[in-house]
N, C-alpha and C positions, 0 to 999 in steps of 0.2 A: 504494500500500500504506500503510495506517494503522498505524503502530507505536506501541504504548502503552509509556510508561515505567513501570517497576516500582520500588518502593522497599521495602526490607526493614528492619523495626525489631525489634530484639531487646529485648523487655520483660523477659525473664527467661531465664537460661541455666544456673542452678545445678541440680545434681542432688540428689535426696533431700530435703534440708532447706533452707529459706530461712535466710539469715544477715543480720546487720546489724552495723554498726560502721564506724569510719573505714577499716579495712584493706580494706573492700569497696567503697569509693567508685569506684574506677576501673572495675571490671568488674561491679558490682552484686551484689545478694544474693537476687534473686527466682528462683523456680523457673520452669520452661519455659513460655514464651509468646512466640510470634513472629507479627508482623503483616506481611502482604504486601499492598501497595496497588498495584493495576494499574489505571490510569485512575481511574474513580470507584468501583471495587470494592475492598473490603477483605476479606481473608481472615485469620482468626486461627487459629493452630495451637497447640493445647494451652492448658489453663486452669490453669497453675501460678500461683503468687502474683503473677507479673508481669501477669496479666490485669486486676488491680485498676487499675493505672496506665494500661494500654491502654484500658480502658473510660472512665476519666476523660478522657483525651485525645480519644477518638473522640466521646464525648458533648459535649465542649466544641466540637467541629466540627459538632455537630448531626447526627451519623450516627445513624440509627435502625434500620437493618437490619444484622444481623451474621451472618456465616457462620463457624461455629466447628467446626474439625476436630480430632478426637482421634487422635493417633498410636497411643496405647494408654492404658489406664486405671490405671496406677500412680499412687499418691497424689501424687507430685510433679508430675504432669501434670494433675491435677484439683483440687488443693488450693485454688485460688482461686475455683473455681466458685460456692460459696455467697456470695461477695462480689462477683460479677459483676453490677453494678447493672442492666444491660439485661434480665436474666432477670425482674426484678421490676417493670419499668416497663410500664404498659399501652400506651405509645406506641412501644415497641421490639418488633421481631421478631428472634428468634434461631433460625437454622436450624443444627441440630447434626448433624454427620456423623461417623461412626465405623465405618469399613470393617472394623476389626479385630474388631468384635462380630458380624459376619455369621453368622447361624444360631444365635447363642446368646441374644441379647436385642437390643432396639432401643435406639438412643441415648437415647430418652425414658425407658425403664425404667432404664438405667444412671444417668442423672442423678437420677431420682426416688429410686432406692435410696440414692444417695450423700447427697442433701440431705434425706432424710426424717427425722422425729423418731425417737428411740430406741423 
């Protein structure tokens, strides 16, 4: 039996609003973003402001394929999406998953509506 080790990284855990300052050094100030690495596969859950640092770290490791899952579409869970560099890199692929949207819209429509110009 081949057992894969998994590692969980919390890139952001704040609710509603990102915060900054010395008092947030210990627990961080970014909104929801969690990375789970199982073997060579990385799964990213939610695109709060923590996704900016997650993207930097993964791109530094030369990761080019991303699986991004949305638990739901409240702003604190999608706020970092316009700043998620892999979305704008021609060498990267981003698969977006959002089961909570089933029957209402596709993940693509949700993302396009969120990052579209006024």
